[in-house]
Biopython code that builds the backbone (N, CA, C, O; Angstrom):
import numpy as np
from Bio.PDB.StructureBuilder import StructureBuilder

atoms = [
    (1, "MET", "N", (0.853, -1.165, 0.000)),
    (1, "MET", "CA", (0.000, 0.000, 0.000)),
    (1, "MET", "C", (0.906, 1.237, 0.000)),
    (1, "MET", "O", (1.708, 1.438, 0.912)),
    (2, "ASN", "N", (0.759, 2.044, -1.027)),
    (2, "ASN", "CA", (1.581, 3.242, -1.164)),
    (2, "ASN", "C", (0.920, 4.429, -0.487)),
    (2, "ASN", "O", (-0.300, 4.594, -0.525)),
    (3, "ILE", "N", (1.751, 5.244, 0.128)),
    (3, "ILE", "CA", (1.247, 6.492, 0.690)),
    (3, "ILE", "C", (1.213, 7.555, -0.401)),
    (3, "ILE", "O", (0.257, 8.323, -0.509)),
    (4, "LEU", "N", (2.265, 7.586, -1.204)),
    (4, "LEU", "CA", (2.383, 8.562, -2.280)),
    (4, "LEU", "C", (2.321, 7.874, -3.635)),
    (4, "LEU", "O", (2.629, 6.687, -3.741)),
    (5, "PRO", "N", (1.927, 8.600, -4.666)),
    (5, "PRO", "CA", (1.891, 8.003, -6.008)),
    (5, "PRO", "C", (3.303, 7.723, -6.521)),
    (5, "PRO", "O", (4.269, 8.368, -6.114)),
    (6, "ASP", "N", (3.396, 6.763, -7.405)),
    (6, "ASP", "CA", (4.664, 6.471, -8.068)),
    (6, "ASP", "C", (4.394, 6.175, -9.530)),
    (6, "ASP", "O", (3.311, 6.461, -10.041)),
    (7, "LYS", "N", (5.363, 5.611, -10.188)),
    (7, "LYS", "CA", (5.250, 5.350, -11.619)),
    (7, "LYS", "C", (4.072, 4.426, -11.953)),
    (7, "LYS", "O", (3.470, 4.554, -13.019)),
    (8, "TYR", "N", (3.747, 3.515, -11.064)),
    (8, "TYR", "CA", (2.713, 2.508, -11.339)),
    (8, "TYR", "C", (1.406, 2.740, -10.597)),
    (8, "TYR", "O", (0.393, 2.125, -10.929)),
    (9, "THR", "N", (1.411, 3.606, -9.610)),
    (9, "THR", "CA", (0.226, 3.824, -8.782)),
    (9, "THR", "C", (-0.242, 5.266, -8.893)),
    (9, "THR", "O", (0.451, 6.177, -8.441)),
    (10, "PRO", "N", (-1.412, 5.486, -9.490)),
    (10, "PRO", "CA", (-1.923, 6.857, -9.570)),
    (10, "PRO", "C", (-2.326, 7.376, -8.182)),
    (10, "PRO", "O", (-2.587, 6.595, -7.267)),
    (11, "GLU", "N", (-2.369, 8.670, -8.049)),
    (11, "GLU", "CA", (-2.651, 9.311, -6.760)),
    (11, "GLU", "C", (-3.946, 8.821, -6.126)),
    (11, "GLU", "O", (-3.999, 8.618, -4.914)),
    (12, "GLU", "N", (-4.987, 8.630, -6.923)),
    (12, "GLU", "CA", (-6.281, 8.258, -6.339)),
    (12, "GLU", "C", (-6.282, 6.877, -5.688)),
    (12, "GLU", "O", (-7.204, 6.559, -4.937)),
    (13, "PHE", "N", (-5.280, 6.057, -5.954)),
    (13, "PHE", "CA", (-5.218, 4.727, -5.344)),
    (13, "PHE", "C", (-4.124, 4.612, -4.290)),
    (13, "PHE", "O", (-3.674, 3.508, -3.980)),
    (14, "THR", "N", (-3.694, 5.742, -3.740)),
    (14, "THR", "CA", (-2.727, 5.758, -2.647)),
    (14, "THR", "C", (-3.439, 6.167, -1.364)),
    (14, "THR", "O", (-4.612, 6.540, -1.396)),
    (15, "LEU", "N", (-2.747, 6.099, -0.252)),
    (15, "LEU", "CA", (-3.341, 6.563, 1.001)),
    (15, "LEU", "C", (-3.608, 8.064, 0.941)),
    (15, "LEU", "O", (-4.565, 8.553, 1.542)),
    (16, "LEU", "N", (-2.778, 8.780, 0.231)),
    (16, "LEU", "CA", (-3.006, 10.206, 0.066)),
    (16, "LEU", "C", (-4.325, 10.454, -0.665)),
    (16, "LEU", "O", (-5.082, 11.347, -0.285)),
    (17, "GLY", "N", (-4.604, 9.683, -1.697)),
    (17, "GLY", "CA", (-5.864, 9.806, -2.428)),
    (17, "GLY", "C", (-7.059, 9.404, -1.577)),
    (17, "GLY", "O", (-8.101, 10.058, -1.610)),
    (18, "ALA", "N", (-6.905, 8.324, -0.814)),
    (18, "ALA", "CA", (-7.989, 7.891, 0.079)),
    (18, "ALA", "C", (-8.249, 8.947, 1.151)),
    (18, "ALA", "O", (-9.396, 9.211, 1.511)),
    (19, "SER", "N", (-7.170, 9.547, 1.655)),
    (19, "SER", "CA", (-7.316, 10.598, 2.666)),
    (19, "SER", "C", (-8.047, 11.801, 2.096)),
    (19, "SER", "O", (-8.872, 12.411, 2.778)),
    (20, "ALA", "N", (-7.751, 12.144, 0.854)),
    (20, "ALA", "CA", (-8.447, 13.257, 0.205)),
    (20, "ALA", "C", (-9.936, 12.947, 0.052)),
    (20, "ALA", "O", (-10.778, 13.822, 0.253)),
    (21, "ALA", "N", (-10.255, 11.708, -0.301)),
    (21, "ALA", "CA", (-11.660, 11.300, -0.435)),
    (21, "ALA", "C", (-12.383, 11.420, 0.903)),
    (21, "ALA", "O", (-13.532, 11.858, 0.959)),
    (22, "ILE", "N", (-11.715, 11.035, 1.959)),
    (22, "ILE", "CA", (-12.311, 11.116, 3.300)),
    (22, "ILE", "C", (-12.529, 12.564, 3.707)),
    (22, "ILE", "O", (-13.566, 12.905, 4.276)),
    (23, "MET", "N", (-11.551, 13.418, 3.415)),
    (23, "MET", "CA", (-11.662, 14.822, 3.807)),
    (23, "MET", "C", (-12.839, 15.523, 3.125)),
    (23, "MET", "O", (-13.360, 16.508, 3.647)),
    (24, "GLU", "N", (-13.254, 15.024, 1.976)),
    (24, "GLU", "CA", (-14.419, 15.604, 1.300)),
    (24, "GLU", "C", (-15.687, 15.473, 2.141)),
    (24, "GLU", "O", (-16.631, 16.243, 1.962)),
    (25, "TRP", "N", (-15.716, 14.505, 3.055)),
    (25, "TRP", "CA", (-16.908, 14.243, 3.872)),
    (25, "TRP", "C", (-16.828, 14.829, 5.275)),
    (25, "TRP", "O", (-17.797, 14.760, 6.032)),
    (26, "ILE", "N", (-15.683, 15.407, 5.628)),
    (26, "ILE", "CA", (-15.545, 15.957, 6.978)),
    (26, "ILE", "C", (-15.713, 17.473, 6.906)),
    (26, "ILE", "O", (-14.731, 18.215, 6.926)),
    (27, "ASP", "N", (-16.945, 17.920, 6.823)),
    (27, "ASP", "CA", (-17.218, 19.350, 6.815)),
    (27, "ASP", "C", (-17.762, 19.807, 8.169)),
    (27, "ASP", "O", (-17.869, 21.005, 8.435)),
    (28, "ARG", "N", (-18.095, 18.860, 9.001)),
    (28, "ARG", "CA", (-18.557, 19.121, 10.373)),
    (28, "ARG", "C", (-18.192, 17.889, 11.197)),
    (28, "ARG", "O", (-17.877, 16.848, 10.621)),
    (29, "PRO", "N", (-18.225, 17.977, 12.531)),
    (29, "PRO", "CA", (-17.896, 16.791, 13.327)),
    (29, "PRO", "C", (-18.791, 15.607, 12.958)),
    (29, "PRO", "O", (-20.005, 15.751, 12.821)),
    (30, "VAL", "N", (-18.172, 14.438, 12.801)),
    (30, "VAL", "CA", (-18.898, 13.256, 12.350)),
    (30, "VAL", "C", (-18.332, 12.025, 13.055)),
    (30, "VAL", "O", (-17.136, 11.965, 13.339)),
    (31, "SER", "N", (-19.181, 11.057, 13.334)),
    (31, "SER", "CA", (-18.710, 9.813, 13.951)),
    (31, "SER", "C", (-17.981, 8.970, 12.906)),
    (31, "SER", "O", (-18.213, 9.112, 11.706)),
    (32, "ILE", "N", (-17.116, 8.111, 13.370)),
    (32, "ILE", "CA", (-16.364, 7.264, 12.453)),
    (32, "ILE", "C", (-17.298, 6.336, 11.686)),
    (32, "ILE", "O", (-17.092, 6.105, 10.494)),
    (33, "SER", "N", (-18.312, 5.805, 12.343)),
    (33, "SER", "CA", (-19.229, 4.899, 11.644)),
    (33, "SER", "C", (-20.021, 5.634, 10.550)),
    (33, "SER", "O", (-20.239, 5.081, 9.472)),
    (34, "SER", "N", (-20.445, 6.856, 10.817)),
    (34, "SER", "CA", (-21.150, 7.634, 9.788)),
    (34, "SER", "C", (-20.226, 7.963, 8.628)),
    (34, "SER", "O", (-20.625, 7.896, 7.466)),
    (35, "LEU", "N", (-18.994, 8.317, 8.949)),
    (35, "LEU", "CA", (-18.030, 8.626, 7.904)),
    (35, "LEU", "C", (-17.749, 7.395, 7.047)),
    (35, "LEU", "O", (-17.664, 7.493, 5.823)),
    (36, "TRP", "N", (-17.606, 6.239, 7.691)),
    (36, "TRP", "CA", (-17.377, 4.998, 6.950)),
    (36, "TRP", "C", (-18.550, 4.703, 6.017)),
    (36, "TRP", "O", (-18.340, 4.298, 4.873)),
    (37, "GLN", "N", (-19.766, 4.898, 6.485)),
    (37, "GLN", "CA", (-20.947, 4.662, 5.636)),
    (37, "GLN", "C", (-20.934, 5.569, 4.405)),
    (37, "GLN", "O", (-21.386, 5.168, 3.332)),
    (38, "ASN", "N", (-20.420, 6.778, 4.557)),
    (38, "ASN", "CA", (-20.375, 7.722, 3.437)),
    (38, "ASN", "C", (-19.288, 7.389, 2.424)),
    (38, "ASN", "O", (-19.488, 7.589, 1.226)),
    (39, "VAL", "N", (-18.140, 6.886, 2.878)),
    (39, "VAL", "CA", (-17.006, 6.698, 1.961)),
    (39, "VAL", "C", (-16.784, 5.258, 1.521)),
    (39, "VAL", "O", (-15.939, 5.016, 0.659)),
    (40, "ARG", "N", (-17.486, 4.323, 2.064)),
    (40, "ARG", "CA", (-17.207, 2.907, 1.791)),
    (40, "ARG", "C", (-17.360, 2.519, 0.322)),
    (40, "ARG", "O", (-16.698, 1.586, -0.132)),
    (41, "ALA", "N", (-18.203, 3.200, -0.418)),
    (41, "ALA", "CA", (-18.397, 2.870, -1.835)),
    (41, "ALA", "C", (-17.389, 3.578, -2.749)),
    (41, "ALA", "O", (-17.307, 3.271, -3.938)),
    (42, "ASP", "N", (-16.632, 4.512, -2.201)),
    (42, "ASP", "CA", (-15.653, 5.256, -2.994)),
    (42, "ASP", "C", (-14.478, 4.333, -3.339)),
    (42, "ASP", "O", (-13.875, 3.735, -2.448)),
    (43, "LEU", "N", (-14.161, 4.221, -4.607)),
    (43, "LEU", "CA", (-13.089, 3.323, -5.048)),
    (43, "LEU", "C", (-11.721, 3.740, -4.544)),
    (43, "LEU", "O", (-10.805, 2.919, -4.500)),
    (44, "ARG", "N", (-11.563, 4.996, -4.162)),
    (44, "ARG", "CA", (-10.282, 5.442, -3.618)),
    (44, "ARG", "C", (-10.053, 4.874, -2.222)),
    (44, "ARG", "O", (-8.909, 4.682, -1.811)),
    (45, "VAL", "N", (-11.127, 4.604, -1.495)),
    (45, "VAL", "CA", (-11.009, 4.080, -0.125)),
    (45, "VAL", "C", (-11.010, 2.557, -0.139)),
    (45, "VAL", "O", (-10.117, 1.943, 0.444)),
    (46, "ARG", "N", (-11.974, 1.942, -0.779)),
    (46, "ARG", "CA", (-12.063, 0.507, -1.056)),
    (46, "ARG", "C", (-12.225, -0.427, 0.133)),
    (46, "ARG", "O", (-13.009, -1.370, 0.031)),
    (47, "SER", "N", (-11.547, -0.232, 1.237)),
    (47, "SER", "CA", (-11.651, -1.192, 2.341)),
    (47, "SER", "C", (-11.559, -0.458, 3.674)),
    (47, "SER", "O", (-11.092, 0.679, 3.749)),
    (48, "PHE", "N", (-12.016, -1.137, 4.721)),
    (48, "PHE", "CA", (-11.941, -0.527, 6.046)),
    (48, "PHE", "C", (-10.492, -0.355, 6.481)),
    (48, "PHE", "O", (-10.174, 0.605, 7.184)),
    (49, "ASP", "N", (-9.615, -1.255, 6.082)),
    (49, "ASP", "CA", (-8.197, -1.113, 6.428)),
    (49, "ASP", "C", (-7.616, 0.176, 5.849)),
    (49, "ASP", "O", (-6.909, 0.908, 6.543)),
    (50, "ARG", "N", (-7.912, 0.453, 4.584)),
    (50, "ARG", "CA", (-7.421, 1.692, 3.971)),
    (50, "ARG", "C", (-8.077, 2.907, 4.625)),
    (50, "ARG", "O", (-7.440, 3.950, 4.776)),
    (51, "PHE", "N", (-9.335, 2.779, 5.010)),
    (51, "PHE", "CA", (-10.038, 3.846, 5.717)),
    (51, "PHE", "C", (-9.333, 4.149, 7.039)),
    (51, "PHE", "O", (-9.052, 5.307, 7.347)),
    (52, "ALA", "N", (-9.051, 3.104, 7.814)),
    (52, "ALA", "CA", (-8.385, 3.282, 9.104)),
    (52, "ALA", "C", (-6.973, 3.836, 8.931)),
    (52, "ALA", "O", (-6.557, 4.713, 9.689)),
    (53, "ASP", "N", (-6.235, 3.337, 7.945)),
    (53, "ASP", "CA", (-4.884, 3.839, 7.689)),
    (53, "ASP", "C", (-4.924, 5.312, 7.268)),
    (53, "ASP", "O", (-4.062, 6.096, 7.665)),
    (54, "SER", "N", (-5.905, 5.679, 6.480)),
    (54, "SER", "CA", (-6.040, 7.071, 6.048)),
    (54, "SER", "C", (-6.367, 7.975, 7.230)),
    (54, "SER", "O", (-5.817, 9.070, 7.343)),
    (55, "LEU", "N", (-7.254, 7.527, 8.107)),
    (55, "LEU", "CA", (-7.556, 8.313, 9.304)),
    (55, "LEU", "C", (-6.316, 8.463, 10.176)),
    (55, "LEU", "O", (-6.085, 9.530, 10.745)),
    (56, "SER", "N", (-5.522, 7.410, 10.286)),
    (56, "SER", "CA", (-4.276, 7.485, 11.057)),
    (56, "SER", "C", (-3.321, 8.505, 10.442)),
    (56, "SER", "O", (-2.706, 9.296, 11.156)),
    (57, "LEU", "N", (-3.201, 8.484, 9.122)),
    (57, "LEU", "CA", (-2.344, 9.444, 8.430)),
    (57, "LEU", "C", (-2.837, 10.869, 8.653)),
    (57, "LEU", "O", (-2.040, 11.759, 8.947)),
    (58, "LEU", "N", (-4.131, 11.091, 8.519)),
    (58, "LEU", "CA", (-4.693, 12.426, 8.723)),
    (58, "LEU", "C", (-4.516, 12.902, 10.161)),
    (58, "LEU", "O", (-4.244, 14.079, 10.397)),
    (59, "TYR", "N", (-4.669, 11.996, 11.118)),
    (59, "TYR", "CA", (-4.501, 12.361, 12.529)),
    (59, "TYR", "C", (-3.031, 12.639, 12.848)),
    (59, "TYR", "O", (-2.720, 13.599, 13.553)),
    (60, "ALA", "N", (-2.133, 11.807, 12.333)),
    (60, "ALA", "CA", (-0.702, 11.977, 12.593)),
    (60, "ALA", "C", (-0.165, 13.282, 12.004)),
    (60, "ALA", "O", (0.754, 13.886, 12.557)),
    (61, "THR", "N", (-0.735, 13.708, 10.896)),
    (61, "THR", "CA", (-0.306, 14.955, 10.271)),
    (61, "THR", "C", (-1.127, 16.155, 10.758)),
    (61, "THR", "O", (-1.006, 17.256, 10.219)),
    (62, "LYS", "N", (-1.953, 15.936, 11.768)),
    (62, "LYS", "CA", (-2.759, 16.975, 12.423)),
    (62, "LYS", "C", (-3.736, 17.680, 11.484)),
    (62, "LYS", "O", (-4.021, 18.868, 11.636)),
    (63, "VAL", "N", (-4.240, 16.925, 10.517)),
    (63, "VAL", "CA", (-5.261, 17.456, 9.614)),
    (63, "VAL", "C", (-6.639, 17.287, 10.257)),
    (63, "VAL", "O", (-7.521, 18.127, 10.081)),
    (64, "ILE", "N", (-6.814, 16.197, 11.002)),
    (64, "ILE", "CA", (-8.064, 15.967, 11.733)),
    (64, "ILE", "C", (-7.761, 15.808, 13.211)),
    (64, "ILE", "O", (-6.618, 15.579, 13.607)),
    (65, "ASP", "N", (-8.793, 15.932, 14.008)),
    (65, "ASP", "CA", (-8.688, 15.713, 15.445)),
    (65, "ASP", "C", (-9.950, 14.986, 15.891)),
    (65, "ASP", "O", (-10.903, 14.863, 15.122)),
    (66, "ALA", "N", (-9.959, 14.512, 17.112)),
    (66, "ALA", "CA", (-11.109, 13.767, 17.628)),
    (66, "ALA", "C", (-11.461, 14.255, 19.027)),
    (66, "ALA", "O", (-10.593, 14.601, 19.828)),
    (67, "GLN", "N", (-12.768, 14.270, 19.292)),
    (67, "GLN", "CA", (-13.252, 14.632, 20.620)),
    (67, "GLN", "C", (-14.682, 14.116, 20.762)),
    (67, "GLN", "O", (-15.487, 14.239, 19.838)),
    (68, "ASP", "N", (-14.989, 13.547, 21.905)),
    (68, "ASP", "CA", (-16.333, 13.040, 22.208)),
    (68, "ASP", "C", (-16.848, 12.054, 21.162)),
    (68, "ASP", "O", (-18.033, 12.067, 20.831)),
    (69, "GLY", "N", (-15.965, 11.199, 20.640)),
    (69, "GLY", "CA", (-16.377, 10.171, 19.696)),
    (69, "GLY", "C", (-16.622, 10.686, 18.286)),
    (69, "GLY", "O", (-17.172, 9.958, 17.460)),
    (70, "ARG", "N", (-16.236, 11.898, 17.994)),
    (70, "ARG", "CA", (-16.425, 12.478, 16.667)),
    (70, "ARG", "C", (-15.086, 13.001, 16.154)),
    (70, "ARG", "O", (-14.238, 13.448, 16.925)),
    (71, "ILE", "N", (-14.919, 12.935, 14.837)),
    (71, "ILE", "CA", (-13.720, 13.495, 14.240)),
    (71, "ILE", "C", (-14.105, 14.749, 13.453)),
    (71, "ILE", "O", (-15.218, 14.871, 12.941)),
    (72, "PHE", "N", (-13.158, 15.662, 13.377)),
    (72, "PHE", "CA", (-13.400, 16.934, 12.707)),
    (72, "PHE", "C", (-12.090, 17.485, 12.170)),
    (72, "PHE", "O", (-11.011, 17.042, 12.562)),
    (73, "ARG", "N", (-12.194, 18.446, 11.276)),
    (73, "ARG", "CA", (-11.004, 19.094, 10.733)),
    (73, "ARG", "C", (-10.320, 19.860, 11.854)),
    (73, "ARG", "O", (-10.968, 20.579, 12.615)),
    (74, "ALA", "N", (-9.002, 19.700, 11.950)),
    (74, "ALA", "CA", (-8.233, 20.438, 12.953)),
    (74, "ALA", "C", (-8.114, 21.889, 12.512)),
    (74, "ALA", "O", (-8.040, 22.167, 11.315)),
    (75, "HIS", "N", (-8.095, 22.791, 13.435)),
    (75, "HIS", "CA", (-7.952, 24.210, 13.112)),
    (75, "HIS", "C", (-6.475, 24.528, 12.880)),
    (75, "HIS", "O", (-5.609, 24.040, 13.607)),
    (76, "PRO", "N", (-6.191, 25.345, 11.866)),
    (76, "PRO", "CA", (-4.789, 25.695, 11.580)),
    (76, "PRO", "C", (-4.183, 26.578, 12.643)),
    (76, "PRO", "O", (-3.015, 26.954, 12.541)),
]
sb = StructureBuilder()
sb.init_structure("model")
sb.init_model(0)
sb.init_chain("A")
sb.init_seg("    ")
for serial, (resi, resn, name, xyz) in enumerate(atoms, 1):
    if name == "N":
        sb.init_residue(resn, " ", resi, " ")
    sb.init_atom(name, np.array(xyz, "f"), 0.0, 1.0, " ", f" {name:<3s}", serial, name[0])
structure = sb.get_structure()
């Protein structure tokens, strides 16, 4: 599983692409289960493992944060 695109893997099929797909749905605080229901059919995300890895990447890079069982965009 690539984080960044390379010669053989386009951006939309990397963790970066999956993370971008997820961020399209985080416009307000949302539960993880609701977010999963929204993105599960997106081919960029494809599986719960990629979903979880993308959330980990977004959290580690401080793009999202979590509080009271909901995730939201972190403030700059």
